[in-house]
C-alpha positions as CSV (number, residue, x, y, z in Angstrom):
1,M,1.7,4.9,-138.0
2,E,-1.5,5.2,-140.0
3,N,-0.2,8.3,-141.7
4,T,2.6,6.3,-143.3
5,F,0.2,5.0,-145.9
6,A,-2.4,7.7,-145.9
7,R,0.0,10.3,-147.2
8,F,0.5,8.2,-150.2
9,G,-3.3,8.1,-150.8
10,L,-3.8,4.5,-149.7
11,A,-7.0,3.8,-147.7
12,G,-7.9,1.0,-145.4
13,K,-6.2,-0.8,-142.6
14,P,-2.8,-2.3,-143.8
15,G,-2.9,-6.0,-144.2
16,T,-6.7,-6.3,-144.7
17,D,-8.4,-7.5,-147.8
18,E,-9.8,-4.0,-148.4
19,F,-6.3,-2.5,-148.2
20,W,-4.8,-5.0,-150.7
21,A,-7.7,-4.7,-153.1
22,A,-7.0,-1.0,-153.5
23,A,-3.2,-1.1,-153.3
24,R,-1.3,0.3,-156.3
25,T,2.4,1.1,-155.9
26,P,4.9,2.5,-156.4
27,V,3.5,5.9,-155.6
28,S,5.6,9.1,-154.9
29,V,5.1,12.2,-152.8
30,P,7.5,15.2,-152.8
31,A,10.4,14.8,-150.4
32,G,10.4,18.3,-149.2
33,D,12.6,21.4,-149.5
34,G,15.6,19.3,-150.7
35,G,13.7,18.2,-153.8
36,G,13.2,14.7,-155.1
37,W,10.6,12.2,-154.0
38,V,9.7,9.6,-151.4
39,T,8.3,6.6,-153.1
40,L,6.3,3.8,-151.4
41,F,6.7,0.2,-152.4
42,L,4.5,-2.6,-151.0
43,W,5.0,-6.4,-150.8
44,R,2.6,-9.0,-149.5
45,G,3.8,-12.1,-147.7
46,S,7.3,-13.0,-146.6
47,P,10.4,-10.9,-145.8
48,A,12.0,-9.4,-148.9
49,S,14.1,-6.6,-150.2
50,I,14.0,-4.4,-153.3
51,G,16.8,-4.8,-155.8
52,F,17.3,-1.8,-158.0
53,E,19.2,-1.9,-161.3
54,S,22.4,0.1,-160.8
55,W,20.9,3.1,-159.1
56,S,20.8,1.9,-155.5
57,E,22.0,-0.7,-153.1
58,P,19.2,-3.2,-152.1
59,V,16.6,-1.8,-149.8
60,P,15.1,-4.0,-147.1
61,L,11.4,-4.0,-146.5
62,R,9.8,-3.4,-143.1
63,R,6.9,-5.3,-141.8
64,W,3.7,-3.5,-140.7
65,G,3.0,-4.9,-137.2
66,D,2.2,-8.6,-137.4
67,T,0.4,-8.3,-140.8
68,D,1.4,-9.7,-144.1
69,C,2.2,-6.1,-145.3
70,W,5.9,-5.3,-146.0
71,Y,6.9,-1.9,-147.2
72,A,9.7,0.6,-147.9
73,E,9.8,4.4,-148.3
74,V,12.6,5.0,-150.7
75,V,14.0,8.5,-151.2
76,M,14.6,9.1,-155.0
77,P,16.1,12.0,-156.8
78,A,14.2,14.1,-159.3
79,R,13.9,12.6,-162.8
80,L,14.4,8.9,-162.3
81,R,13.2,5.9,-164.1
82,V,14.5,2.6,-162.7
83,T,14.1,-1.2,-163.1
84,Y,13.6,-3.1,-159.9
85,R,12.4,-6.4,-158.5
86,F,11.6,-7.9,-155.1
87,R,14.0,-10.5,-153.8
88,T,13.2,-13.2,-151.3
89,D,15.5,-15.8,-149.9
90,D,15.2,-18.0,-153.0
91,A,13.7,-16.0,-155.9
92,A,13.1,-12.7,-157.6
93,Y,9.7,-11.3,-158.5
94,A,8.1,-8.5,-160.4
95,D,6.0,-6.1,-158.3
96,P,2.4,-7.5,-158.3
97,F,1.0,-4.0,-157.6
98,N,2.7,-2.3,-160.6
99,P,1.4,-2.9,-164.1
100,V,4.6,-1.7,-165.8
101,G,7.0,-4.5,-166.2
102,A,10.2,-5.6,-168.0
103,G,10.2,-9.3,-168.5
104,G,8.8,-11.8,-166.1
105,D,10.5,-10.8,-162.9
106,R,11.2,-7.1,-163.2
107,S,9.1,-3.9,-162.9
108,I,9.7,-0.2,-163.7
109,A,9.2,2.7,-161.4
110,A,9.3,6.3,-162.5
111,T,9.2,9.5,-160.4
112,P,6.3,11.9,-161.4
113,D,8.8,14.3,-163.1
114,A,10.4,11.6,-165.3
115,P,9.7,12.4,-169.0
116,A,7.1,10.3,-170.7
117,Q,8.2,7.4,-173.0
118,P,5.7,7.3,-175.8
119,H,5.5,4.2,-178.0
120,W,6.5,1.8,-175.1
121,P,3.4,0.0,-173.9
122,A,2.9,-1.1,-170.3
123,I,3.8,-4.8,-170.2
124,G,2.9,-6.9,-167.2
125,A,4.9,-9.8,-165.8
126,A,2.6,-12.4,-167.3
127,D,2.5,-10.8,-170.8
128,V,4.2,-12.5,-173.7
129,L,5.9,-10.1,-176.0
130,P,5.4,-10.3,-179.8
131,L,8.4,-11.6,-181.8
132,P,9.4,-10.9,-185.4
133,R,8.3,-13.6,-187.8
134,T,11.7,-13.9,-189.5
135,R,14.1,-16.1,-187.6
136,L,17.7,-16.7,-188.8
137,R,19.9,-19.5,-187.5
138,W,23.4,-18.1,-187.6
139,T,26.3,-20.4,-187.1
140,S,29.4,-18.2,-187.2
141,E,32.8,-19.4,-188.3
142,R,34.5,-16.4,-186.8
143,L,32.7,-16.2,-183.5
144,G,31.9,-19.8,-183.0
145,G,28.6,-21.1,-181.7
146,R,25.1,-20.8,-183.0
147,R,22.5,-18.1,-182.3
148,T,19.0,-17.1,-183.4
149,V,18.7,-13.6,-185.0
150,R,15.3,-12.1,-185.4
151,V,14.6,-9.6,-188.2
152,H,11.6,-7.3,-188.5
153,P,10.7,-5.0,-191.4
154,A,9.1,-2.2,-189.3
155,G,6.9,-0.1,-191.5
156,G,7.7,-2.3,-194.5
157,G,11.5,-2.2,-194.1
158,G,14.3,0.2,-195.0
159,P,17.7,1.1,-193.6
160,M,19.0,-1.6,-191.4
161,V,19.1,-1.0,-187.6
162,L,21.2,-3.5,-185.7
163,L,20.3,-3.9,-182.0
164,L,23.1,-5.3,-180.0
165,D,21.9,-7.3,-177.0
166,G,18.9,-8.0,-179.1
167,D,17.3,-10.5,-176.8
168,D,16.9,-7.8,-174.2
169,W,14.9,-5.8,-176.7
170,L,12.8,-8.8,-177.6
171,Y,12.0,-10.3,-174.2
172,L,12.4,-7.5,-171.6
173,H,11.4,-4.4,-173.6
174,P,9.0,-4.6,-176.6
175,A,11.2,-2.7,-179.1
176,M,9.4,-4.2,-182.1
177,T,6.1,-2.7,-180.9
178,A,7.8,0.6,-180.0
179,F,9.5,1.0,-183.4
180,D,6.2,0.1,-185.2
181,S,4.4,2.8,-183.2
182,A,7.0,5.5,-183.8
183,I,7.0,4.8,-187.6
184,A,3.2,4.8,-187.7
185,Q,3.2,8.2,-186.0
186,G,5.7,9.6,-188.6
187,E,8.5,10.0,-186.1
188,M,11.0,8.0,-188.1
189,P,11.3,6.3,-191.5
190,A,10.6,2.6,-192.0
191,V,13.5,0.4,-191.0
192,T,14.6,-3.2,-190.9
193,L,15.4,-4.2,-187.3
194,I,18.0,-6.9,-186.7
195,F,18.0,-8.3,-183.1
196,L,21.4,-9.7,-182.5
197,P,21.8,-11.6,-179.2
198,A,25.1,-11.7,-177.4
199,Q,26.7,-15.0,-176.3
200,A,29.8,-13.7,-174.4
201,R,29.4,-10.0,-173.9
202,D,32.8,-9.3,-172.3
203,A,34.6,-10.9,-175.2
204,E,32.4,-10.0,-178.1
205,F,31.9,-6.3,-177.1
206,G,35.5,-5.5,-176.4
207,C,37.4,-3.4,-179.0
208,R,38.1,-6.4,-181.2
209,P,37.4,-6.8,-185.0
210,E,36.0,-10.4,-184.9
211,L,32.4,-9.4,-184.2
212,W,32.2,-6.8,-186.9
213,E,33.9,-9.0,-189.5
214,A,31.3,-11.6,-188.7
215,I,28.5,-9.2,-189.0
216,R,29.8,-7.9,-192.3
217,D,30.8,-11.2,-193.9
218,E,28.3,-13.7,-192.4
219,L,25.2,-12.1,-190.8
220,L,24.3,-9.4,-193.3
221,P,24.5,-11.8,-196.2
222,L,22.1,-14.0,-194.3
223,V,19.7,-11.1,-193.9
224,A,20.0,-10.4,-197.7
225,E,19.2,-14.0,-198.4
226,S,16.2,-14.1,-196.1
227,G,14.0,-12.0,-198.4
228,V,13.2,-9.4,-195.8
229,P,13.2,-5.9,-197.4
230,A,16.3,-4.1,-196.3
231,D,18.5,-1.3,-197.5
232,R,22.0,-2.7,-197.2
233,D,23.6,0.6,-198.0
234,R,22.8,2.1,-194.6
235,L,23.4,0.4,-191.2
236,V,22.7,2.1,-187.9
237,V,24.0,0.3,-184.8
238,T,22.5,0.6,-181.4
239,G,24.1,-0.5,-178.2
240,Q,24.1,0.0,-174.4
241,S,26.9,-0.3,-171.9
242,L,29.5,-2.6,-173.4
243,G,27.2,-2.8,-176.5
244,G,27.6,1.0,-176.9
245,L,31.3,0.6,-176.7
246,S,31.2,-2.0,-179.4
247,A,28.9,0.1,-181.6
248,M,31.4,3.0,-181.5
249,Y,34.3,0.7,-182.2
250,G,32.5,-0.7,-185.2
251,A,31.9,2.8,-186.6
252,L,35.6,3.7,-186.1
253,E,37.1,0.6,-187.5
254,F,34.5,-0.4,-190.1
255,P,33.4,3.0,-191.6
256,D,32.3,1.4,-194.9
257,L,29.9,-0.8,-192.8
258,V,28.5,1.5,-190.1
259,S,26.8,4.8,-191.2
260,G,25.2,5.8,-187.8
261,V,25.4,5.0,-184.1
262,A,23.0,5.4,-181.3
263,C,24.7,4.4,-178.0
264,Q,23.4,4.7,-174.5
265,S,25.7,4.7,-171.4
266,A,28.5,3.3,-173.5
267,S,31.4,1.8,-171.5
268,F,34.0,4.3,-172.6
269,W,36.1,3.5,-169.5
270,W,37.1,0.2,-171.3
271,T,40.7,-0.6,-172.0
272,P,42.2,-4.1,-172.5
273,D,43.4,-4.0,-168.9
274,A,40.3,-2.5,-167.3
275,V,38.8,-5.8,-166.3
276,N,41.9,-6.5,-164.2
277,L,41.4,-3.3,-162.1
278,A,39.6,-3.4,-158.8
279,D,37.7,-0.3,-160.1
280,P,37.4,-0.6,-163.9
281,M,36.3,3.1,-164.2
282,S,39.4,4.4,-162.5
283,G,41.6,4.0,-165.6
284,P,42.3,6.6,-168.3
285,V,39.3,8.8,-169.1
286,G,37.6,7.8,-172.3
287,G,39.5,4.5,-172.4
288,A,40.6,2.9,-175.6
289,I,38.0,4.7,-177.7
290,A,39.4,8.1,-176.7
291,T,42.9,6.9,-177.5
292,R,41.7,6.0,-181.0
293,L,39.9,9.2,-181.5
294,R,43.0,11.3,-180.6
295,E,44.4,9.9,-183.8
296,R,41.8,12.0,-185.6
297,P,40.2,9.5,-187.9
298,D,38.0,11.0,-190.6
299,L,34.5,10.7,-189.2
300,S,32.9,13.3,-191.5
301,G,30.4,10.7,-192.8
302,L,29.3,9.4,-189.4
303,R,26.2,10.5,-187.4
304,V,26.5,9.4,-183.8
305,A,24.1,10.0,-180.9
306,F,25.4,9.7,-177.4
307,D,23.1,9.3,-174.4
308,V,24.0,8.6,-170.8
309,G,21.9,8.5,-167.6
310,E,22.1,11.8,-165.7
311,H,22.5,9.8,-162.4
312,E,25.5,7.9,-163.7
313,T,28.0,10.4,-162.3
314,R,31.1,8.2,-162.7
315,M,30.3,7.5,-166.3
316,L,30.0,11.1,-167.3
317,P,33.7,12.1,-167.6
318,H,34.4,9.1,-169.8
319,C,31.4,9.8,-172.0
320,E,32.0,13.6,-172.2
321,L,35.5,13.2,-173.5
322,V,34.5,10.7,-176.2
323,E,31.6,13.0,-177.3
324,T,34.0,15.9,-177.6
325,L,36.7,13.9,-179.5
326,A,34.2,12.4,-181.9
327,E,32.9,15.8,-182.9
328,Q,36.5,17.1,-183.3
329,A,37.1,14.2,-185.6
330,G,34.3,15.4,-187.9
331,A,31.3,13.3,-186.8
332,T,27.9,14.9,-186.6
333,V,27.2,14.4,-182.9
334,R,24.0,14.6,-180.8
335,V,24.4,14.5,-177.0
336,S,21.6,13.9,-174.5
337,R,21.1,12.8,-170.9
338,S,18.4,10.4,-169.8
339,A,16.4,10.5,-166.5
340,S,18.0,7.3,-165.3
341,G,21.0,5.4,-164.0
342,H,22.6,2.5,-165.9
343,D,19.3,1.0,-166.9
344,R,17.4,0.0,-170.0
345,A,14.2,1.5,-168.6
346,G,15.8,4.9,-169.1
347,W,17.6,4.1,-172.4
348,R,14.6,3.0,-174.3
349,H,13.2,6.4,-175.3
350,A,16.7,7.5,-176.4
351,L,16.8,4.3,-178.5
352,L,13.9,5.4,-180.7
353,R,14.7,9.1,-180.7
354,D,18.4,8.6,-181.6
355,V,17.8,6.1,-184.3
356,A,15.4,8.5,-185.9
357,W,18.0,11.2,-185.7
358,A,20.8,9.0,-187.0
359,L,18.7,8.3,-190.1
360,A,17.7,11.9,-190.7
C-alpha cells in the first residue's frame, strides 16, 4: 500500500504531520500504454467525494487505514483542465492542497499535457479578486429587475467587450487581471470590459430579442454616460454555454450592434422546445441557430470565434454545423478546441485569444 503515494512522489507515512506538511495535490503520473493520466487527490478529515464540473460523475474518496487521510486515484484523459471541489455531507470546499482556485469553494486541476494559460494568475480560495472601479446600477424596463454592471477600461479603454455571465468572470476567474496582462504584453489592443451579470439565464439567454434590445437601448447609453473611455462603434460579445448561444443570436439579429463574437461551448442544441425534452441535446443538430443560418443572412461583416471543449463529445456535432453554416453565410470564422469539458477553467484562455482575434 505504501507505493500508492510513493509513485506520486509523496514521502512520509500517510496521516502523519510529516506527510501532511509535504502534501501537494493533485499530481499526475502516466496511465500507461493507453495514454492519459492517473491523478491523485487528497483530503484530510471526514468522508467526502470529488465533484467535477461536467467532465465526470462524482468520485468517492477512500480512507487510508484508520488515519485522517482520504484519497482518490482518478483516471484522466490526455489534455484536460477541470474545475472540481470536495463535497461532504453538508458543504463543498476547495482543495486545501491545491493553490489554483476558482472562487471560494472550487479548485482547478490540469493534466501535465494541458496547454498553459498565460495571464491567468493562480488564485487561492481565500483570495479576494480585484473589481473594476466603475459600477453601474442598471434598472431595466425591458428585462425587469436591477443589476450591478462593472466596467473596466483595460489598457485605457477602447472597443467594448461585453462579457455575458459577467459575475463569473469577476468572482470566480480574474478576467480583469488577465485582460490587463494580455494588453500589457501586446497580445491585444486596449478594450473596455463590460461585465454583465445574468439574472435568469434560461430566459435571458434564449433566442429572444429582449436582452439585446435592452443592451442597445438601456445599458450602452449608461456606459456612455459613465465617462469611462469606450469606442461605441465596436462591440465584441463573449459568452459560454447558453451565453454563447445568446452571443451568436445577438450577432445574427442585431448586426448593427454586434461586430464580433467569441463564444465557447455555445448551446447550439437549443430550440424553444429543447427544455421540454428528456435529453435536450437529442433535438435537431445545430438547433435554432442552424435553422436561422440556413436562411443565409449576410454575415460578411462579422468575425466570430468558436471554441468548444474537445471532451464535450455530444456538443461537437451541434457546434460543427453552426461553424460551417456561419462561414457559408459570409462570416470570418475561427474554430478551435480547448483541452477541457464544459468548464470555464478550459474556456478562459480561449476568451482572451478569441477576443484579440475578433478585434484584429
